[in-house]
N, C-alpha and C positions, 0 to 999 in steps of 0.2 A: 281284137282291134290292134292293128299294127301301128307302131309309132314311126314317125318319119325320122330320117337321118338327122335333121335339124333339131327335133325334139330330144333325141337321144344325146346329142351333143350338149344341149342345155342341161339335161339331167346330169351328165358327166361333169359339167362345169360346177354345178351345185354340189355334187358329191365331193369333187376335188377341193372346193373352197372349204366345205365343212371338215374334210379330213385334214387339210392344212391347219385350220384353226385349232382342231383338237391336238395336233402335234406341236403347234407353236405355243399354246397357252401355258403349259408348265414352264417352258423356257422363259417366256415373258414374265411370269410370276417370280421366277428365281432371279431374273435380272433386276426386277424392282425391289427385291428383298422381302417379298411377302410370303415366300415359301422357303423352307430350309434347303440349303445347297446340297446336303448329303442325306440320303435316305437312312432310316433307322437300321441298326445292325441286323444283318440277315434279310433285309428288305430288297426288293427288286427295283432297278432303275426304271423299269417299264410299268407305268401305272395303267389302270383300266382306261383312262382317257387316251393314253398313247396308243393302246391296242385298238380303241375305237377309231382313232385317226388313221391308223395303218389299214384297217379293214375298209374304211370309207375310201381311202386312196386307191386301194386295189379294186374296189367296186367301180370307181371312176375310170380306171384304166380299162377294165373289162367292158364297161359301157361304151367307151370310145372305140374299142375294137369291134364291138357289135354294130356300131354306127357305120363303120367302114369308111 
């Protein structure tokens, strides 16, 4: 089953929104004071949520390229 160009664009939009939400959520939590501003010593600034957002954003870009 082939997806139409419009369907692929809608999928890419959903992936992009989910990716942005994953990237923005830790920043939003830090700005509200609900999360610590600095990671624990030896910790990474890149949380699993950040990596999820990154992967979703890359998938959205790839889907847009496939939609042509």
